[in-house]
C-alpha positions as CSV (number, residue, x, y, z in Angstrom):
1,M,-23.5,54.2,-100.2
2,A,-25.9,52.0,-98.6
3,T,-23.5,49.6,-98.0
4,G,-21.3,51.8,-96.2
5,H,-24.1,52.8,-93.9
6,A,-24.8,49.3,-93.1
7,G,-21.5,48.4,-91.8
8,V,-21.4,51.8,-89.4
9,R,-24.5,50.2,-88.0
10,S,-23.1,46.8,-87.8
11,V,-19.9,48.0,-85.8
12,T,-21.9,50.5,-83.7
13,M,-24.4,47.6,-82.6
14,A,-21.4,45.2,-81.7
15,R,-19.6,47.4,-79.4
16,P,-22.3,47.6,-76.6
17,R,-22.6,43.7,-77.1
18,L,-18.7,43.3,-76.6
19,V,-18.9,45.9,-73.6
20,R,-21.6,43.5,-72.0
21,L,-19.4,40.7,-72.6
22,L,-16.5,42.3,-71.2
23,A,-18.8,43.5,-68.2
24,W,-19.9,39.7,-67.0
25,I,-16.3,38.5,-67.5
26,G,-15.0,41.1,-66.5
27,I,-16.6,42.3,-63.4
28,P,-16.2,38.7,-61.7
29,I,-12.1,38.7,-62.8
30,A,-12.0,42.1,-61.5
31,V,-14.0,41.0,-57.8
32,I,-12.0,37.7,-57.8
33,A,-9.1,39.7,-58.0
34,V,-10.2,42.2,-55.3
35,V,-11.1,39.3,-52.9
36,A,-8.0,37.5,-53.6
37,L,-5.9,40.9,-52.8
38,V,-8.2,41.3,-49.5
39,W,-9.5,37.4,-48.6
40,R,-8.6,36.4,-45.5
41,W,-9.4,32.2,-44.7
42,D,-10.2,33.7,-40.9
43,W,-12.9,35.0,-42.2
44,L,-14.4,31.1,-42.1
45,I,-13.0,30.2,-38.4
46,P,-16.5,31.2,-36.6
47,I,-18.3,28.7,-39.4
48,V,-15.4,26.3,-38.4
49,E,-16.0,26.7,-35.0
50,S,-18.9,26.3,-34.7
51,K,-19.0,22.7,-37.0
52,A,-16.5,21.4,-34.7
53,S,-17.9,22.6,-31.2
54,A,-21.2,20.8,-32.3
55,S,-19.3,17.6,-33.6
56,L,-17.6,17.2,-30.5
57,G,-19.6,18.7,-27.8
58,R,-17.2,21.1,-26.2
59,P,-16.0,24.1,-27.4
60,V,-12.9,24.6,-30.0
61,S,-11.1,27.5,-31.2
62,I,-8.7,28.5,-33.9
63,G,-6.0,31.5,-34.2
64,H,-5.3,31.4,-37.9
65,L,-6.3,29.2,-40.7
66,H,-4.5,28.9,-44.0
67,V,-5.8,26.9,-46.9
68,A,-4.1,26.2,-50.1
69,L,-5.9,25.1,-52.9
70,G,-5.5,22.7,-55.4
71,R,-5.8,18.5,-56.6
72,T,-5.0,18.2,-52.8
73,I,-5.8,20.5,-50.3
74,T,-4.0,21.5,-47.8
75,V,-5.5,23.0,-44.4
76,T,-3.6,24.5,-41.8
77,A,-4.5,25.9,-38.5
78,D,-2.5,27.4,-35.7
79,D,-3.8,27.4,-32.0
80,V,-6.4,25.1,-32.5
81,V,-7.8,24.7,-28.5
82,V,-10.4,22.1,-27.5
83,G,-12.2,23.0,-24.1
84,N,-13.2,20.4,-21.6
85,P,-17.5,19.9,-21.8
86,P,-19.5,22.4,-20.6
87,D,-20.2,21.3,-16.5
88,W,-16.6,20.5,-16.2
89,P,-15.2,21.6,-12.9
90,D,-11.9,22.9,-13.9
91,R,-11.9,25.2,-16.3
92,N,-8.0,26.6,-16.2
93,A,-6.4,23.7,-18.6
94,P,-8.4,22.8,-21.8
95,L,-8.8,18.9,-22.9
96,A,-6.6,19.6,-25.6
97,D,-4.1,22.5,-27.3
98,V,-2.4,22.0,-30.4
99,T,0.3,24.8,-31.4
100,R,-0.2,23.8,-35.3
101,L,-2.7,21.2,-36.9
102,T,-1.8,20.7,-40.7
103,V,-4.6,18.4,-42.8
104,Q,-4.1,17.4,-46.4
105,A,-7.4,16.0,-48.6
106,D,-7.6,14.3,-51.9
107,A,-10.2,16.8,-53.4
108,W,-10.5,15.3,-56.9
109,G,-10.3,11.8,-55.4
110,Y,-13.3,12.5,-53.0
111,I,-15.2,14.8,-56.0
112,T,-14.8,11.6,-57.9
113,G,-16.7,9.1,-55.1
114,K,-13.5,7.7,-54.2
115,G,-14.4,8.6,-50.4
116,L,-12.4,11.2,-47.9
117,N,-8.6,10.5,-48.2
118,L,-6.5,12.1,-45.8
119,P,-3.1,11.7,-47.0
120,L,-1.3,13.8,-43.8
121,I,-2.5,14.9,-40.4
122,A,0.4,16.4,-38.5
123,L,0.4,17.6,-35.0
124,E,3.1,20.3,-33.7
125,H,3.3,20.3,-29.9
126,P,0.0,18.9,-28.7
127,V,-1.0,19.4,-25.2
128,V,-3.6,16.9,-23.6
129,E,-4.9,17.1,-20.2
130,A,-7.3,13.8,-20.1
131,A,-8.8,14.1,-16.5
132,E,-11.6,12.5,-14.3
133,T,-13.2,13.1,-11.2
134,P,-13.5,11.5,-8.1
135,D,-17.0,10.5,-9.1
136,G,-16.4,8.9,-12.6
137,K,-16.8,12.1,-14.8
138,S,-14.4,12.4,-17.6
139,N,-13.5,15.5,-20.2
140,F,-11.5,13.3,-22.8
141,K,-14.6,10.7,-23.6
142,F,-17.1,11.8,-26.8
143,S,-20.7,10.7,-27.1
144,S,-21.2,9.0,-30.5
145,G,-22.0,11.3,-32.9
146,G,-24.3,9.3,-35.0
147,G,-23.1,11.4,-38.3
148,G,-22.7,7.5,-40.0
149,G,-20.6,7.5,-43.3
150,P,-17.6,6.4,-44.4
151,T,-14.3,6.6,-41.7
152,P,-11.7,8.6,-43.9
153,K,-8.9,7.0,-45.0
154,I,-5.5,8.1,-42.9
155,G,-2.4,8.3,-44.5
156,R,0.6,9.7,-42.4
157,L,0.5,10.8,-39.4
158,V,3.0,13.2,-38.2
159,I,3.5,14.1,-34.0
160,N,5.9,16.7,-33.1
161,D,6.4,17.3,-29.2
162,G,3.5,15.9,-28.1
163,D,2.3,15.9,-24.5
164,V,-0.4,13.6,-22.5
165,H,-1.3,14.0,-18.7
166,V,-3.6,11.5,-17.7
167,V,-5.5,11.6,-13.9
168,M,-7.8,9.4,-13.7
169,P,-8.5,8.2,-9.5
170,S,-10.5,5.6,-10.0
171,L,-7.5,3.9,-11.1
172,K,-5.1,5.7,-8.8
173,A,-3.3,7.3,-12.1
174,D,-1.7,10.5,-12.2
175,F,0.8,10.2,-15.0
176,R,2.5,12.1,-17.8
177,G,3.3,10.7,-21.3
178,Q,5.7,12.2,-24.2
179,I,4.7,11.3,-28.0
180,A,6.2,11.7,-31.3
181,T,7.1,10.3,-34.5
182,R,10.8,9.9,-36.4
183,D,12.1,9.0,-39.5
184,A,13.8,5.4,-39.3
185,E,16.4,4.0,-41.7
186,G,14.9,1.1,-42.9
187,N,11.4,1.7,-42.0
188,D,9.2,3.3,-44.1
189,G,7.4,5.8,-43.1
190,G,9.2,6.1,-39.8
191,Q,8.1,4.9,-36.1
192,I,5.7,6.5,-33.3
193,I,7.3,6.4,-29.9
194,A,5.5,6.8,-26.9
195,N,6.9,7.5,-23.3
196,A,5.2,7.7,-19.8
197,K,6.1,7.8,-16.4
198,G,4.1,9.0,-12.9
199,T,1.8,6.3,-11.0
200,Y,-0.7,4.0,-12.1
201,A,-2.9,1.9,-9.2
202,G,-0.8,3.5,-6.9
203,Q,2.3,2.4,-7.7
204,P,4.9,4.2,-9.7
205,I,4.7,3.5,-13.6
206,E,7.3,3.9,-16.5
207,A,6.8,2.5,-19.8
208,R,8.4,3.1,-23.5
209,M,6.9,2.2,-26.8
210,V,8.0,1.9,-30.0
211,G,5.8,1.1,-33.0
212,G,5.6,1.1,-36.3
213,A,3.9,5.1,-38.1
214,L,0.3,4.9,-38.5
215,L,0.7,5.0,-42.3
216,S,-2.2,3.8,-44.4
217,L,-4.3,3.0,-40.8
218,R,-7.6,1.1,-42.7
219,E,-5.1,-1.1,-44.9
220,S,-3.8,-4.2,-43.6
221,G,-1.2,-5.3,-46.1
222,T,1.6,-4.7,-44.4
223,P,2.4,-5.9,-40.5
224,W,2.5,-3.1,-38.1
225,P,5.1,-3.5,-35.3
226,I,4.9,-2.8,-31.6
227,D,7.4,-3.0,-28.8
228,L,6.8,-2.3,-26.0
229,T,8.1,-2.3,-22.0
230,L,6.0,-1.9,-19.1
231,A,7.0,-1.4,-15.3
232,N,4.2,-0.6,-13.1
233,G,5.5,-1.0,-8.9
234,P,6.8,-4.6,-9.1
235,T,5.3,-6.0,-12.5
236,R,7.5,-6.3,-15.6
237,V,5.3,-6.4,-18.6
238,S,6.8,-6.9,-22.1
239,L,5.3,-7.1,-25.8
240,K,6.8,-7.4,-28.7
241,G,5.3,-8.3,-32.3
242,T,3.6,-6.9,-35.3
243,L,-0.3,-6.2,-36.4
244,Q,-2.1,-6.7,-39.7
245,D,-4.5,-4.0,-38.9
246,P,-3.5,-2.1,-35.5
247,V,-6.9,-0.2,-35.9
248,A,-9.1,-3.2,-35.4
249,L,-6.4,-4.9,-33.1
250,A,-6.4,-8.0,-35.9
251,G,-4.0,-10.1,-37.0
252,A,-1.8,-10.3,-34.1
253,D,1.6,-11.7,-33.8
254,L,2.2,-10.8,-30.4
255,T,4.7,-12.3,-28.1
256,L,3.5,-11.5,-23.9
257,K,5.4,-11.5,-21.5
258,A,4.9,-10.6,-17.5
259,S,6.3,-11.6,-14.3
260,G,5.9,-10.2,-10.7
261,P,5.3,-10.8,-6.9
262,D,1.3,-10.9,-7.3
263,M,-0.9,-11.7,-10.8
264,G,-3.5,-9.5,-8.7
265,L,-1.7,-6.9,-9.3
266,L,-2.1,-7.0,-13.2
267,E,-5.9,-6.4,-12.6
268,P,-5.5,-2.8,-13.2
269,L,-3.8,-3.3,-16.4
270,S,-5.9,-6.0,-17.8
271,G,-9.3,-4.7,-16.1
272,F,-10.2,-8.3,-15.6
273,P,-10.7,-9.5,-11.7
274,I,-7.8,-11.7,-10.7
275,P,-7.1,-13.3,-6.9
276,K,-4.0,-13.1,-5.1
277,T,-0.9,-15.3,-6.0
278,P,2.4,-16.0,-5.3
279,P,5.0,-14.8,-7.4
280,Y,4.9,-15.6,-11.1
281,Q,6.2,-15.3,-14.9
282,I,4.1,-16.1,-18.0
283,S,4.7,-15.7,-21.3
284,T,2.1,-16.2,-24.0
285,K,1.0,-15.5,-28.0
286,I,-1.7,-13.0,-28.3
287,D,-4.3,-13.5,-31.0
288,L,-6.7,-10.7,-31.7
289,V,-9.8,-10.3,-33.3
290,R,-11.0,-7.3,-34.0
291,M,-12.2,-5.3,-30.6
292,E,-13.9,-8.7,-29.9
293,R,-11.7,-11.6,-28.6
294,V,-8.7,-12.0,-27.2
295,R,-6.7,-15.4,-26.9
296,L,-3.9,-16.6,-25.5
297,T,-2.2,-19.8,-26.8
298,D,1.3,-21.0,-26.1
299,F,0.4,-20.1,-22.5
300,H,3.5,-21.1,-19.9
301,G,3.8,-19.7,-16.9
302,R,5.0,-20.6,-13.4
303,L,2.9,-19.5,-10.2
304,G,5.1,-20.3,-6.6
305,S,5.7,-23.8,-7.3
306,S,3.2,-24.7,-10.0
307,D,3.3,-24.9,-13.6
308,V,0.3,-23.1,-15.6
309,N,0.3,-24.3,-19.1
310,G,-2.7,-24.1,-22.0
311,S,-5.0,-21.4,-23.2
312,V,-7.2,-18.4,-22.6
313,E,-9.9,-17.0,-24.8
314,V,-12.1,-14.1,-23.6
315,D,-14.6,-13.0,-26.0
316,F,-16.0,-9.5,-25.6
317,G,-18.2,-10.1,-28.1
318,N,-21.9,-8.1,-29.1
319,G,-23.5,-9.3,-26.1
320,A,-27.0,-9.7,-25.6
321,G,-29.4,-6.9,-24.2
322,A,-28.1,-5.2,-21.0
323,K,-26.7,-7.8,-19.4
324,A,-23.7,-8.7,-22.1
325,R,-20.5,-9.2,-20.2
326,P,-17.2,-10.9,-21.4
327,V,-16.9,-14.8,-21.8
328,A,-13.4,-16.0,-20.6
329,T,-12.7,-20.1,-21.0
330,L,-9.6,-21.1,-19.6
331,D,-8.0,-24.2,-20.7
332,L,-5.2,-25.3,-18.4
333,Q,-3.0,-27.9,-16.6
334,S,-0.6,-28.1,-14.5
335,K,2.0,-31.1,-14.2
336,R,3.1,-29.8,-9.9
337,V,0.8,-28.6,-8.0
338,D,1.5,-26.7,-4.7
339,L,-2.2,-26.3,-3.5
340,V,-1.1,-23.0,-1.2
341,D,-0.3,-21.2,-5.1
342,F,-3.9,-21.3,-5.2
343,A,-5.1,-20.6,-1.9
344,G,-6.1,-17.0,-3.0
345,F,-8.5,-18.2,-5.1
346,L,-10.6,-18.6,-1.8
347,G,-9.9,-16.0,0.2
348,G,-6.6,-17.3,1.6
349,T,-2.8,-16.6,2.0
350,P,-1.1,-17.9,-1.4
351,V,2.3,-17.7,0.1
352,R,4.5,-18.9,3.3
353,T,6.8,-16.6,5.1
354,N,9.6,-18.7,3.1
355,T,8.4,-17.9,-0.4
356,A,11.1,-16.8,-2.6
357,G,10.7,-13.9,-4.4
358,I,7.7,-12.4,-2.3
359,T,7.4,-8.6,-1.4
360,P,7.5,-7.3,2.1
361,E,4.2,-7.0,2.3
362,Q,3.3,-10.3,1.1
363,R,5.9,-11.8,3.8
364,E,3.8,-10.0,6.1
365,D,1.1,-10.9,5.3
366,A,2.3,-14.7,5.2
367,R,3.5,-14.1,8.9
368,K,0.0,-12.9,9.8
369,A,-1.9,-16.0,8.0
370,E,0.6,-18.3,10.3
371,A,0.1,-16.4,13.3
372,D,-3.9,-16.2,13.0
373,P,-5.3,-19.2,15.3
374,K,-7.9,-19.2,12.4
375,L,-7.5,-22.1,9.6
376,L,-10.7,-21.1,7.6
377,P,-10.3,-18.1,5.3
378,E,-12.0,-14.9,6.4
379,K,-11.4,-12.9,3.3
380,P,-14.9,-11.6,2.4
381,I,-16.0,-12.7,-1.5
382,K,-16.8,-9.7,-3.5
383,V,-20.3,-10.5,-5.1
384,P,-19.7,-7.6,-7.4
385,R,-16.8,-9.0,-9.2
386,L,-18.6,-12.4,-10.0
387,T,-20.7,-10.7,-12.8
388,W,-18.0,-9.2,-14.1
389,A,-17.7,-11.7,-17.0
390,D,-18.9,-15.3,-17.5
391,V,-16.2,-17.9,-17.2
392,H,-15.5,-21.7,-17.7
393,V,-12.3,-23.5,-16.3
394,N,-11.0,-26.8,-17.0
395,Y,-7.9,-27.2,-15.0
396,R,-6.1,-30.3,-14.7
397,G,-3.3,-30.8,-11.8
398,A,-1.2,-33.9,-12.5
399,H,1.0,-34.2,-9.3
400,I,0.2,-32.8,-6.0
401,L,2.9,-31.5,-3.8
402,G,3.5,-31.3,0.1
403,R,4.5,-34.1,2.0
404,N,1.7,-33.4,4.5
405,V,-1.0,-33.4,2.5
406,P,-2.3,-37.1,1.2
407,L,-3.8,-35.9,-2.3
408,D,-2.1,-36.8,-5.5
409,D,-4.0,-35.0,-8.4
410,V,-6.6,-32.5,-8.9
411,A,-9.2,-31.5,-11.6
412,V,-11.8,-29.0,-11.6
413,R,-14.4,-28.1,-14.2
414,M,-16.1,-24.9,-13.1
415,D,-18.9,-22.4,-15.2
416,L,-19.4,-19.2,-13.8
417,V,-22.6,-18.0,-15.4
418,D,-24.5,-14.3,-14.4
419,G,-22.5,-14.6,-10.9
420,T,-23.4,-18.3,-9.9
421,I,-20.5,-20.7,-9.7
422,N,-21.5,-24.3,-10.6
423,V,-18.2,-26.7,-10.0
424,H,-18.9,-30.2,-11.7
425,P,-16.6,-31.4,-10.2
426,V,-13.8,-30.7,-8.3
427,S,-11.8,-33.9,-7.5
428,F,-8.5,-34.9,-5.7
429,G,-6.8,-38.3,-6.3
430,V,-6.2,-40.2,-3.5
431,G,-4.2,-43.5,-3.9
432,K,-6.4,-45.1,-6.2
433,G,-9.5,-43.3,-5.3
434,K,-11.2,-39.8,-5.4
435,L,-12.5,-37.2,-2.8
436,L,-15.1,-35.4,-5.6
437,A,-17.6,-32.9,-4.8
438,N,-20.2,-31.2,-6.8
439,A,-21.0,-27.4,-5.7
440,N,-23.3,-24.4,-6.7
441,I,-22.3,-21.1,-5.4
442,V,-25.3,-18.6,-5.6
443,P,-25.3,-15.0,-4.9
444,T,-28.0,-14.0,-2.5
445,S,-27.2,-10.0,-1.9
446,N,-24.6,-7.7,-2.9
447,T,-22.2,-9.5,0.1
448,Q,-23.5,-12.9,0.4
449,V,-23.6,-16.2,-1.1
450,R,-25.4,-19.3,-0.7
451,A,-23.0,-22.5,-1.2
452,K,-24.5,-26.1,-1.4
453,A,-22.4,-29.5,-1.9
454,D,-22.6,-32.7,-2.5
455,I,-19.4,-34.8,-1.3
456,R,-18.4,-38.4,-2.5
457,L,-15.8,-40.5,-0.9
458,E,-14.4,-43.3,-3.5
459,N,-12.5,-45.9,-2.0
460,L,-9.8,-43.3,-0.5
461,D,-6.8,-45.2,-0.6
462,V,-5.9,-45.4,3.5
463,S,-2.3,-46.1,2.9
464,R,-1.9,-42.9,1.1
465,L,-3.4,-41.2,4.1
466,M,-0.9,-42.8,6.2
467,A,1.8,-42.1,4.2
468,A,1.2,-37.8,4.9
469,T,1.5,-38.6,8.2
470,H,5.2,-39.8,8.3
471,T,4.6,-42.0,10.9
472,F,2.2,-44.6,10.3
473,Q,1.7,-47.3,7.6
474,G,-1.3,-49.6,6.2
475,S,-4.0,-50.1,3.3
476,G,-7.4,-50.2,2.5
477,T,-9.8,-47.8,0.8
478,I,-12.7,-45.5,2.7
479,S,-16.3,-44.8,0.9
480,G,-18.7,-42.1,1.8
481,V,-21.2,-39.7,1.0
482,G,-21.5,-35.8,2.3
483,A,-23.7,-32.9,1.9
484,F,-23.2,-29.3,2.9
485,E,-25.1,-25.7,2.2
486,G,-24.3,-22.8,3.8
487,V,-24.9,-18.6,3.9
488,G,-22.0,-16.4,4.1
489,N,-19.6,-13.7,3.1
490,S,-16.3,-16.2,3.4
491,V,-15.2,-19.8,3.4
492,A,-15.1,-19.1,7.5
493,T,-18.7,-17.5,7.4
494,L,-20.3,-20.5,5.0
495,A,-18.7,-23.1,7.3
496,G,-20.0,-21.6,10.9
497,N,-23.1,-21.2,9.4
498,G,-23.3,-24.6,7.5
499,N,-25.6,-27.5,7.7
500,G,-25.0,-30.8,6.1
501,G,-22.9,-34.2,7.6
502,V,-20.7,-36.8,6.3
503,K,-21.0,-40.8,6.7
504,M,-18.3,-43.2,6.1
505,A,-17.9,-46.8,5.9
506,M,-15.3,-49.7,5.9
507,S,-14.6,-53.3,6.8
508,G,-11.7,-55.8,7.2
509,G,-8.0,-54.6,8.0
510,D,-5.6,-54.2,11.0
511,L,-5.0,-51.5,13.6
512,S,-1.3,-50.9,15.2
513,A,-1.4,-52.7,18.2
514,L,0.8,-50.3,19.6
515,L,-2.1,-47.2,18.9
516,V,-4.9,-49.6,20.6
517,Y,-2.8,-50.8,23.8
518,L,-1.6,-47.0,24.1
519,S,-5.4,-45.7,23.9
520,G,-6.4,-48.1,26.5
521,L,-3.3,-47.5,28.4
522,Q,-1.9,-51.6,28.2
523,F,1.5,-50.3,29.2
524,G,3.2,-53.4,28.9
525,N,2.1,-54.6,25.6
526,A,2.8,-50.9,24.8
527,L,6.2,-51.4,25.5
528,L,6.1,-54.9,23.7
529,S,4.4,-52.5,20.4
530,A,7.3,-49.9,20.7
531,L,10.2,-52.7,20.3
532,G,8.0,-54.4,17.1
533,I,6.4,-57.1,18.8
534,P,3.4,-57.6,17.8
535,D,2.8,-54.8,15.5
536,R,-0.7,-55.0,14.1
537,T,-4.4,-56.5,15.3
538,P,-7.2,-57.1,12.8
539,V,-9.9,-55.0,11.9
540,E,-13.5,-55.7,11.7
541,C,-15.3,-52.9,11.2
542,F,-14.8,-49.0,10.7
543,I,-18.1,-46.5,10.2
544,G,-18.5,-43.1,10.8
545,D,-21.8,-40.7,10.9
546,L,-20.8,-37.1,11.5
547,A,-24.1,-34.5,11.3
548,L,-23.1,-30.8,10.7
549,Q,-25.7,-28.3,12.2
550,K,-25.6,-24.6,12.3
551,G,-21.8,-25.1,12.1
552,V,-21.1,-27.4,14.5
553,V,-20.1,-31.1,13.8
554,D,-21.3,-33.8,15.5
555,L,-19.8,-37.3,15.9
556,Q,-23.1,-39.2,16.3
557,A,-21.0,-42.3,15.4
558,M,-17.4,-43.0,14.8
559,T,-16.5,-46.8,16.3
560,L,-13.4,-48.8,15.4
561,Q,-13.9,-52.5,16.0
562,T,-10.8,-54.8,15.9
563,K,-10.2,-58.5,17.2
564,D,-9.2,-57.2,20.7
565,S,-11.0,-53.8,21.2
566,I,-13.7,-51.3,20.2
567,V,-12.6,-47.8,20.1
568,N,-15.2,-44.9,19.8
569,V,-15.0,-41.5,19.1
570,D,-17.8,-38.9,20.3
571,G,-18.1,-35.0,20.9
572,T,-18.5,-32.0,18.7
573,I,-16.2,-29.8,16.0
574,S,-16.9,-26.1,15.8
575,L,-16.3,-24.7,12.4
576,A,-17.7,-21.2,13.5
577,K,-15.5,-21.4,16.3
578,E,-12.7,-23.7,15.0
579,T,-12.7,-25.6,18.2
580,L,-12.3,-29.4,19.0
581,D,-14.0,-31.2,21.9
582,L,-13.8,-34.8,21.2
583,A,-13.3,-37.8,23.5
584,L,-11.5,-41.2,22.4
585,K,-12.0,-44.3,24.6
586,T,-10.8,-47.8,23.8
587,D,-12.4,-50.8,25.5
588,A,-11.0,-54.4,25.2
589,R,-13.0,-56.9,24.0
590,H,-11.5,-59.4,26.6
591,F,-10.2,-58.7,29.4
592,S,-6.7,-58.3,29.9
593,V,-4.5,-57.5,32.7
594,G,-2.8,-54.1,32.9
595,S,-6.4,-52.9,30.6
596,L,-7.7,-49.3,32.2
597,P,-10.3,-48.4,29.9
598,T,-9.8,-44.5,29.6
599,R,-10.9,-41.7,27.8
600,I,-8.3,-39.4,25.5
601,N,-9.8,-35.9,25.4
602,I,-9.0,-34.2,22.2
603,G,-9.3,-30.6,22.2
604,G,-7.4,-27.3,20.8
605,T,-8.4,-25.9,17.3
606,L,-8.6,-27.3,14.1
607,K,-5.0,-25.3,13.3
608,H,-3.5,-26.9,16.1
609,P,-5.1,-30.2,18.1
610,R,-4.3,-30.9,21.4
611,I,-4.3,-34.7,22.5
612,L,-4.6,-35.2,26.3
613,P,-2.9,-37.1,28.1
614,G,0.3,-36.1,26.2
615,A,3.4,-38.5,26.6
616,E,2.2,-41.3,25.4
617,V,0.0,-39.6,22.2
618,A,2.2,-37.3,21.4
619,A,3.4,-38.8,18.0
620,R,-0.6,-39.4,17.1
621,A,-1.0,-35.5,18.4
622,G,1.6,-34.5,15.5
623,A,-0.1,-36.6,12.9
624,A,-3.4,-35.6,13.3
625,A,-2.8,-32.2,13.1
626,G,-1.2,-33.0,9.5
627,L,-4.8,-34.2,8.4
628,G,-6.7,-31.8,10.1
629,V,-5.6,-29.2,8.3
630,L,-7.1,-30.8,5.1
631,F,-10.4,-32.7,6.3
632,A,-11.5,-32.3,10.5
633,P,-13.4,-35.5,10.3
634,L,-10.2,-37.6,9.2
635,A,-8.0,-35.9,11.2
636,L,-8.4,-39.1,13.6
637,L,-7.7,-41.4,11.0
638,P,-3.5,-41.1,11.7
639,T,-5.0,-43.4,15.0
640,V,-5.6,-46.5,13.0
641,Q,-4.0,-48.5,10.1
642,L,-6.9,-49.6,8.2
643,G,-6.5,-52.5,6.1
644,T,-8.1,-53.6,2.8
645,S,-11.6,-52.9,2.2
646,A,-13.8,-56.3,1.5
647,D,-17.9,-56.1,1.1
648,E,-19.9,-55.8,4.2
649,D,-19.7,-59.1,6.4
650,A,-21.1,-60.4,9.0
651,R,-18.4,-59.1,11.4
652,C,-19.4,-55.3,10.6
653,G,-22.9,-55.9,10.0
654,A,-24.2,-55.1,13.6
655,L,-22.4,-52.0,13.6
656,L,-23.7,-50.8,10.4
657,R,-27.0,-51.1,10.7
658,Q,-26.9,-49.5,14.3
659,A,-25.3,-46.3,12.2
660,R,-28.4,-46.5,9.8
661,A,-30.3,-46.7,12.2
662,A,-29.3,-43.1,13.5
663,A,-29.3,-42.2,10.2
664,G,-32.8,-42.2,9.4
665,G,-31.9,-45.9,7.4
666,K,-30.1,-43.8,4.6
667,A,-27.3,-46.4,3.1
668,L,-23.9,-46.0,4.1
669,P,-21.9,-46.5,0.5
670,A,-20.4,-50.3,0.7
671,P,-16.5,-50.0,0.1
672,Q,-15.9,-51.2,-3.3
673,R,-13.3,-53.5,-4.1
674,H,-11.0,-52.6,-7.4
675,A,-10.9,-55.9,-10.1
676,E,-7.4,-56.9,-9.0
677,E,-8.3,-57.1,-5.4
678,R,-11.1,-59.2,-5.7
679,P,-10.3,-62.9,-4.7
680,A,-10.5,-65.6,-7.3
681,R,-13.1,-68.2,-7.2
């Protein structure tokens, strides 16, 4: 009996426990069931919007939110709108509007410490209005959040019917682009395709890019292909190849080709200051090292009539403090050089009216330049551009084109650091000799620079100078020294304010008897000389001492002494006005019948010299003009033919001593004879 009561008590006590257990389990299940029946993921929208708005620094709104739970969580947001910054003036159009945004996340991988992996991001009809105000504010630049943490791994990016509109007054840009992804046969993961059309840099722009699908962007195992073609006004650019790491822009195997009428039009596309040039074509391999360095190797190009080859490297690096700037290193060579092609680097016009392939605007600029009575470029130097980057240039031109140019080759070493230009040196070959200059250009304000230069004439080959006249012949060398200093905002103002001078000397040689007699009005002998008998008279000495003060060249001494005559040149050359006011006089050392010592006046401008009297010296006028364009003090050399140089001797000693005294005792350099020219002992 007792046993029966105990069993009943046991059952009675077990029932409350079961009820409590069922309550603990059943009630939550019931609650979960009820919540599952009524739950709406939209209830989380305010939290998501708040987090997203705080992260982006602009309002974010979501129409609907859907979540599919599982090992991989799929989150879908409808009608996602990203607004403009709070102070943005235009509130009509948001920054971005996405019809549907789908994101898949590997929840289990995240829980197990493998980081955040997003196998899929899909955007349905994203519309972006990227804009910039005239004062430089933009709605698409985001401040760094500083939240840290690893960047998520993105798998597949799908874009359907994307539309982007870009308006940037600073770049004179207003274009619209369409972007989408598509599956492509034989291309795992498909392709991304973008097209753009509108204006950029004030020129019509049309571009098309086909790239590989953005699969595993952080992984660099598979090369990512890219094929870009772009037309911006008359400029044509193509970029083809692959990137090992497209996010970091590393591991590039790319070929860049560009062509157009003016390389300066590439400046808005490259972001790098480029002067005006003649029509060009370039082809180069591109090597990208992360976001820090760009190398252009196997560089081949044509610039007008000049070829350009070599390599270019731009290091954006980490910089050092507030003065951090890109560093560009250029190592270039040319087999053939037309100096006009590089006139844009000095503010000049780099084309002629008959240059092939130029635009109507360039032809008009060339016409104006040719009609301009001024020779020296007046285009202002843009001083702020000098501080955009540090630039190191090593350039060599093997052969200078131009029958009227008495220069054979050129070599330039130039460093632009912190806005200061150092040229050390620029060297022009003249036959067996050289014309060298070391220069320093330092900004003195936001609009002006100070230029200083030391000049050396090392055994300038007179036969080479004469060849440029296409009229006379000769041989020999001239040596000299010079200096220049000036302040201005262009080549013209620097010369017009300049101070300095040039001293040069030689001895020995010969002079065309025809020219000596013409300058002395010896009509009978001139006629004989015109017939070829005689054709030369010995030269005993030639010296020149030209002083430059406030833009005016004063011929303090320029004397030529021959066996029969002494030729003196005096007067001034104004570099500010570009005018000539010179006189040449020949005196016979021995009286002869018909000798009438008479001055020949040399006037006009640097660009158009005028020599009087006219008929008997017309040939010399044309020859002088050819040299005057390059080196005004040497414009008189076509009137003489100097023979082989020699060391100072008694024939030239008196004139040299006189010139040195006028120069304050500073020695003129003695002409140097090449080893093969020294007489055997």
